[in-house]
C-alpha positions in Angstrom: 141.0 -20.5 188.4 141.6 -23.3 190.9 144.7 -21.6 192.3 142.7 -18.3 192.7 140.0 -20.1 194.7 142.6 -21.9 196.8 144.3 -18.5 197.7 140.9 -17.0 198.4 139.9 -19.8 200.7 143.3 -19.6 202.5 142.8 -15.9 203.0 139.3 -16.4 204.3 140.6 -19.0 206.8 143.2 -16.6 208.1 140.7 -13.7 208.5 138.2 -15.9 210.2 140.8 -16.9 212.9 141.8 -13.2 213.3 138.2 -12.0 213.6 137.3 -14.5 216.3 140.5 -13.7 218.2 141.7 -17.3 218.6 145.3 -17.2 219.6 145.9 -13.9 217.9 149.6 -13.2 217.2 151.6 -10.0 216.8 153.2 -8.7 213.7 156.6 -10.3 213.0 159.2 -8.0 211.4 162.3 -9.5 209.6 164.6 -6.5 210.0 164.7 -6.7 213.8 167.3 -4.0 214.4 165.8 -1.6 211.9 162.8 -1.4 214.1 164.4 -1.9 217.6 161.7 -0.3 219.7 159.2 -2.9 218.4 161.4 -5.7 219.4 162.3 -4.4 222.8 161.4 -1.0 224.4 164.8 -1.1 226.2 166.4 0.0 222.9 164.9 3.5 223.4 167.8 5.9 223.5 170.3 3.2 222.6 171.9 5.3 219.8 172.0 8.3 222.2 171.3 10.8 219.3 167.7 11.4 218.1 166.7 8.6 215.8 163.7 8.2 213.4 162.9 4.7 212.1 160.4 3.7 209.5 159.4 0.1 208.5 157.0 -1.2 205.9 156.2 -4.9 205.6 154.0 -6.6 202.9 153.6 -10.2 204.1 152.2 -12.8 201.7 151.0 -10.4 199.0 149.6 -13.3 196.9 146.9 -13.8 199.5 144.8 -10.8 198.4 147.2 -8.4 200.2 146.6 -10.3 203.4 149.0 -8.4 205.7 150.5 -5.0 205.4 152.2 -3.1 208.3 153.7 0.3 208.8 155.7 1.3 211.8 157.2 4.8 212.6 159.2 5.5 215.7 161.3 8.2 217.3 163.8 7.9 220.3 166.7 9.6 221.9 168.7 9.7 225.1 167.8 12.5 227.6 170.5 13.4 230.2 168.1 14.8 232.7 166.1 11.5 232.7 169.2 9.3 232.9 167.8 7.2 230.1 166.0 7.1 226.7 162.5 8.0 225.7 160.7 6.7 222.6 157.5 7.0 220.7 156.0 4.6 218.2 152.9 4.4 216.0 152.0 1.2 214.1 149.2 0.3 211.7 148.4 -3.2 210.5 145.9 -4.1 207.8 144.7 -7.6 207.0 142.6 -8.7 204.1 141.6 -6.8 200.9 140.9 -3.2 201.6 142.0 -3.7 205.3 139.0 -5.7 206.5 140.7 -6.1 209.8 142.9 -3.2 210.9 144.9 -2.5 214.1 146.4 0.9 215.0 148.7 1.5 218.0 150.4 4.5 219.5 152.8 4.1 222.4 155.5 5.8 224.5 158.3 4.3 226.5 161.1 5.1 228.9 164.3 3.2 229.3 166.4 3.8 232.4 170.1 3.3 231.9 172.6 2.3 234.6 176.2 1.2 234.6 177.2 -2.1 236.0 181.0 -2.0 235.3 183.2 0.3 233.3 182.1 -1.3 230.1 178.8 -3.0 230.9 175.5 -1.2 230.9 171.9 -2.1 231.4 168.7 -0.5 230.1 165.4 -1.3 231.8 162.2 -0.1 230.1 158.5 0.2 230.4 156.1 0.9 227.5 152.4 2.0 227.5 150.2 2.0 224.4 146.7 2.7 223.3 145.4 0.3 220.7 142.4 0.3 218.4 141.2 -2.8 216.4 138.5 -2.3 213.8 136.6 -4.8 211.7 134.9 -3.8 208.4 132.3 -6.5 208.2 131.2 -5.5 204.7 134.7 -6.4 203.3 134.6 -10.0 204.7 133.9 -13.0 202.4 132.8 -16.3 203.9 132.8 -19.8 202.2 129.0 -20.0 202.2 128.8 -16.9 200.1 130.3 -18.8 197.1 128.0 -20.2 194.5 129.5 -22.4 191.8 127.6 -20.6 189.1 127.0 -17.0 190.3 130.1 -16.5 192.4 129.7 -14.4 195.5 126.0 -14.1 196.6 126.6 -11.6 199.4 124.6 -13.8 201.8 126.1 -15.6 204.8 125.0 -17.4 207.9 127.9 -15.9 209.9 126.8 -13.8 212.8 128.0 -10.2 212.8 129.5 -9.2 216.2 127.8 -6.7 218.5 130.9 -4.5 218.3 133.3 -4.0 215.4 135.5 -1.3 217.0 137.6 -2.2 220.1 139.9 0.1 222.1 142.2 -1.0 224.9 145.4 -0.1 226.8 148.5 -2.3 226.5 151.7 -2.5 228.5 155.2 -3.9 227.7 158.5 -4.1 229.5 162.0 -5.0 228.5 165.7 -5.1 229.6 168.9 -4.9 227.7 172.5 -5.6 228.8 175.4 -4.8 226.6 179.2 -4.3 226.4 181.6 -2.9 223.8 180.9 -5.6 221.2 178.0 -7.8 222.5 174.4 -7.3 223.6 171.5 -9.4 225.0 167.9 -8.5 225.8 164.5 -9.8 227.0 161.1 -8.3 226.5 157.6 -9.2 227.7 154.6 -7.8 225.8 150.9 -7.5 226.7 151.6 -7.8 230.4 147.9 -7.3 231.4 146.6 -9.5 228.5 143.9 -7.0 227.4 140.9 -8.2 225.5 140.8 -7.5 221.7 137.9 -9.7 220.7 134.7 -8.8 218.8 132.8 -11.8 220.2 133.0 -11.4 223.9 136.3 -11.5 225.9 139.4 -12.7 223.9 142.6 -12.0 225.9 145.6 -11.0 223.9 148.3 -13.6 224.7 151.6 -12.4 226.2 154.6 -12.4 223.9 158.2 -13.0 225.0 161.2 -12.0 223.0 164.9 -12.7 223.7 167.8 -11.6 221.6 171.6 -12.0 221.8 174.3 -11.1 219.4 177.8 -9.7 218.9 180.2 -7.9 216.5 183.5 -9.3 215.3 185.9 -6.8 213.7 187.8 -8.6 210.9 190.5 -6.0 210.7 191.3 -4.6 214.1 194.3 -2.6 212.7 192.0 -0.5 210.5 189.7 2.3 211.7 186.1 2.3 210.7 184.9 5.1 208.5 181.6 6.4 207.2 183.2 7.9 204.0 182.3 6.5 200.6 185.3 4.2 200.8 184.8 0.7 202.3 185.4 0.6 206.1 186.4 -2.2 208.3 184.4 -5.4 207.7 182.4 -6.5 210.7 180.6 -9.8 211.1 177.6 -10.0 213.5 176.0 -13.3 214.4 172.6 -13.0 216.1 169.8 -15.1 217.6 166.2 -13.9 218.3 163.7 -16.1 220.0 160.0 -15.3 220.2 157.1 -17.1 221.9 153.4 -16.3 221.8 150.2 -18.3 222.1 152.0 -21.7 222.1 154.1 -20.8 219.0 157.9 -20.7 219.2 160.0 -18.8 216.6 163.8 -19.2 216.4 165.6 -16.7 214.2 169.2 -17.3 213.4 171.0 -14.6 211.5 174.4 -13.2 210.4 175.3 -9.8 209.0 178.3 -8.6 207.1 178.7 -4.9 207.7 181.2 -3.3 205.3 180.5 0.4 205.3 178.6 1.7 203.6 177.0 -1.7 202.7 175.4 -4.3 204.8 174.1 -7.8 203.8 172.5 -10.4 206.0 170.7 -13.7 206.0 168.3 -15.2 208.6 166.6 -18.5 209.0 163.3 -18.7 210.9 161.7 -21.9 212.2 159.3 -23.2 214.8 159.6 -26.3 216.9 158.4 -28.7 214.3 158.4 -26.7 211.0 160.5 -24.4 208.9 159.1 -20.9 208.1 161.4 -18.8 205.9 164.9 -17.8 204.8 165.4 -14.1 204.9 167.8 -12.2 202.7 168.5 -8.5 203.2 170.7 -5.7 201.9 171.2 -2.2 203.2 173.1 1.0 202.6 174.1 3.3 205.4 175.9 6.6 205.0 176.7 8.9 207.8 173.2 9.6 209.4 171.1 7.9 206.8 170.3 4.2 206.1 167.8 2.3 203.9 167.3 -1.5 203.8 165.3 -4.2 201.9 164.6 -7.8 202.9 162.7 -10.6 201.3 161.3 -13.7 203.1 161.5 -16.9 201.1 158.6 -19.0 202.5 159.7 -22.6 202.9 156.7 -23.9 204.9 153.6 -25.6 203.5 152.4 -22.1 202.3 155.4 -21.7 200.0 153.5 -22.0 196.8 150.7 -19.6 197.8 152.2 -16.5 199.5 154.8 -14.9 197.2 157.0 -14.4 200.2 157.2 -11.2 202.2 158.8 -7.8 201.4 160.1 -5.4 204.0 161.6 -1.9 203.5 163.2 0.2 206.3 164.4 3.7 206.5 166.4 5.3 209.3 167.7 8.8 210.1 170.1 9.6 212.9 169.7 13.3 213.7 172.6 15.4 215.2 173.2 14.9 218.9 172.4 17.6 221.3 175.2 18.7 223.5 175.8 16.2 226.3 177.1 17.1 229.8 178.5 13.6 230.2 179.6 11.3 227.4 177.1 8.5 226.9 178.1 5.3 225.0 175.8 4.2 222.3 175.1 0.5 221.9 176.8 -1.2 219.0 174.4 -3.5 217.2 173.3 -4.2 213.6 171.5 -1.6 211.6 168.8 -3.9 210.0 
């Protein structure tokens, strides 16, 4: 009983911060490259062929289903535009029955230009429309709890004048890459729109930087997408994120041995550890599916039950290209 109360109070605290819009933070996905458009809009069209990506994340399920997120995106390279286009929709629900929900729909364009024979740059802009909704009747506050009767349904908390907020949002990003390496930078919420229910609460800008590479362990063997194992490829990666005074360093490594991929990440802040992330995936021809689990190692470790994330990707047949366009080589998950 005590543990249930502790988890409930922790969930209440998280929701209270979210409702008041104090240093609100974006969703964090663990499978960065399974949801590339969310990390950086410059990935739009990076696989050249039409691509559909689906990600589902259940974060800290022990906290009364505190955070669940679904993201669906589509992107492809368009010759006539000399770059890639992308579309993404995302829905995020916090609290039991989605007391606080955010829905986003966006479109992006990434212009591609060649620097040298083997080095390319993508520069992208993204525009989104976002809706944040608060279901006040689903909220539970500490002063509602009675030791004998449980929840009383009465609270001294003041209901906001508005519980439904719409706003436009804009992001930008750049990506530079070669035959076996890549690096990118993205800036989100460029205009810092207000998403608060109690007056103006500007959404803090978020900055994301990533760098990585691929090391072929058997250069004398050709990679294959048949059922047999292909050439093993190791891919070290670093992703850094900053928002609202919070720093997140993500260190990861993948072993891609077609059709299987396994990976491990470690995420930490400046002064604290957050989680170890373990993932496994299967990719065959134009289809891939992955699963990852975050092992929480922070002070919340005994209360969250970690985080689960599932991804699904489909690479559709390429339309006929007048000029050969190189796809970026990066991890799948």
